[in-house]
Every structure is written in C-alpha cells, then in structure tokens.
N, C-alpha and C positions, 0 to 999 in steps of 0.2 A: 145385966146393962150397963153399955157404956158411959164413959165418965169424963172423960177429954175426946176432944177432936182435932187433928192436925192436918193440913194440905202439904204435903213434902214434893218438893222439887230438887229433881236430879236434873241440869239444863243440858242439852250436847252442844258438843262446838259450833255445832252447822246444821242446818235444815236442808242439805242436799242431799241427793239419793243415794249415796252413800255413807253420811251419817247416821249414827245410832240414833233410834228414837230418844226424845227428852220425858224421861219421868215425872208425871205427876199424878201422886196418889193421894187415895183421904183415909186417913188410919183410924182409927178408934183406940182406945184406950178402957177394957174393961175392967169392971169391979175387979174380975178376978186377977186382976195386973197383966193379962195378956193383948198383945198389939193384935188388931184385925183389921185386914184390909176391907176398906168399905164400899171403893170405885177407884177404880185405873182410869186414866184422861189419857195415858202417855200415847205419844204418836209423835212422829218427824214433823215438824214446824216451826215456822219463824219464833225469835223471839218473844216479837207483840202474841202471838197465837199464844202461847204458852203462859206466859204471865198475865194472860185474861183467863184463859181457862183455871189457872193457877186463884185468881180473887175473886171469878165468880164460883168455885167452889166452894170457898172461904164461904162467901154469901149465903150459899146452900146449905151448905154445914154449921148453922147456927156460930156464924162468925169464928169459926177455927182460925187459927193462928196460920200463916203462909211459913214454911222453913226450910230453908235449902244449907248446902253443904258450902263450908267457906272453903274450902278447897281447890275450887274450880268456879271462877269466875265471880266472887264472894261482892264485889264493889259493883257489878253490871247487876248480877242477880237482884242484888238489896236495892239497885237504884231504878229497876225496870219495874219490881213490883211494888216499889213506892208510887211510882209515877202512873201506874196503870191504877193502884188500887186509890189515889188522888180523886182520879174521877168522881165526879158527886153519884153516880149510882153503884159504883164498884167501891166505895168504902172499905176497908179490910185491915184488920191486925197483920201483921207479921213478925216473924223473930229469924232470927241467924241462929244454925247449929252452931255450937263448938266444931274444932275441925274432926273429923270421922277418922276411924279408923278405917284403911284401905281392906279389910277384907269385908264383902258383902253380907254375912250373917253375923256382922258384929254393929253394923252400920244404925240401925234401927234402937237399938237400948239409948241413944241417946234422947227418943221421942218418949220415954218412959216418965221421964223427968216433967216435961211440960204440962 
C-alpha cells in the first residue's frame, strides 16, 4: 500500500517548441519505503498550464502536496502554484523541496521525507 503522495514539478524555462517539457509527475511512497511513479503529466506547456495541471493532480491524488526544486525558478514556481491553488475550486497544499543535487538519480531522495 501507498502511504504518502506528492505532485512533483520540474519547470521548463520556456514553452517554445525548442524547449524541454515541463515535468509534472505524481509520486507515491510505499509502505516498503520505495517511491513509485503513479502518473506522468509532463508536457511542453505554458506556466499557467503546468501550474493548473499540478494543482488539479494534487486535488485528484488526495490533496498531495505540490513540490518543486528551489534551484530553478523558486520564487516564480511558488508564486504561480500559490496563485492557481488559491482559486476556490483548486485549493491545495504545496511545499518547496530543499535545494536538490544535480544528479538526476539522487533528486527523488528528498521526496522520501515528505
């Protein structure tokens, strides 16, 4: 069984055709202490779109907190998620991840602390 959920956002610097996708995934922490990818909502989209996707996913996944990296767009991501989450039908919790290490295989580890 899963004991915790989180919506994880890894924003892209742009929504242009040449930009990378914005990562929006739902992760679950199992009773076995393993992290599981439950849903991948990643796509190339505008900041309003990915913030709305993240907040809607939070609502759909039992009020899971929305977490994101501090090292890229910390203030912008937080402000955007808070603005979208403050809409009456989209109220949601959100958290900021500590500054994450750059090696991708190490990045999910802070999620285990949620």
